[in-house]
N, C-alpha and C positions, 0 to 999 in steps of 0.2 A: 084543338080543331086544325084541320088540314089547312095548309095554306096554297092558294090557286094563284097561278102566275098571272100578271097584269095582262088585259086584254090588248091584243094586237092593234096598231094603229096610233091614232093620237095618244091615247093614254098610256100606252105600252112605253113609251119614251120618259114618262115620269114616275116610276115607281118608288123613288126615295122621297120625292117631293109630296106627293098625296098618300104615301102608305100603302101597304100590302091590302089586299083583299082576303078576308078570314070569312069562309061559309056566307058569302053574300053582304058581309059588313065590311066595311073600309075603316082601317085603323087610323088613318088619316083624314082631316077635313080639307076639302077644298076652300081656298079662300074666299071669304064673303065679300062681295061688292056692293058697297053702300050707296051709291050713285047709279045714275042712268046710263053711264057710261064708263069703261075702263079708265078712259083719260080723266074723266072728272075725279073716281074714286083716287088715283095717283095723285092729282091736283090737291085733293082734301087730306091723304096721307102724308105728302109732303109738309102742306101748312102745319097739321097736327106735330110732326117733327120739328119743325122750324118754331113752333111755340114751345115745344118741350126743351129745345137747346136755349131758347131766351130764358126760361124759367129756370134751369140749370145754371146759366151764366149768371144770372141775378142773384139766386139764392147761395149758390156753391161756388163760384168762380171757374175762370177756365180749366184747372186742372181737375175739376170733376166732370167735366163734359166728356162723356165719353159714348161709344156705341151701345153700351151695355146699359148706361144710365137713361139714354134716349127709348131703348126697348122697354126698358121697365115703366117707363112714365108714359108711353103711349099703347102698351100691351102688344106691341108688334115683336116678332123674331128679330134677333140680331142680323141675320142675313137678309132679311127685309130692308132693316135701316142701311146696309151697305148696298142696296140697289138703288137707294137714292143718292148716295153719299159715299164717296170713297175714301176719304180722309177727314179727320176733324177739321181741318182748316176749309175744306170744301164747305162743311156746315158751317162755321163762322162767317164765309165769304157770302154763303146765299142767305145767310141771317141778315148781313150788312145789307146785301142788296135789295132786301125786303122792308128792312125798317128805316134806312137812310131817307127814303122818299118821305115818308112818316114824319121823320124828325124835320126835315126840309120845309115841309108844309106846316108843322105847328111854329117852327122859326118864321117863317113868312107870316102867318097869323099875327104873331107878337109883333111884328113891324108895322104892320097896320094898324094896330091900337093906339100907337104912340102918336 
């Protein structure tokens, strides 16, 4: 099949990300948005990545935490994971920021029981 150049304009700037067009069919899929807005979708993806990071840390330890491990657990591509976090330390820091308030609330609850 003959490859057609990407359309001019908005989509012409993204030929690698979304694939080339072959006789009316795209070889790459547009990302699916599973939320009402892109911001909500990104928030959901970030939470999924943090949950996967927590699971990797608990099950396998810090050494096993990698962008590839998060991509495998969430079904996202590694470049997508990099769009949320730039380093492994960024992931751990974001996880601490998300989890510490929950731990503090649990500790506060224990203090009121006694």
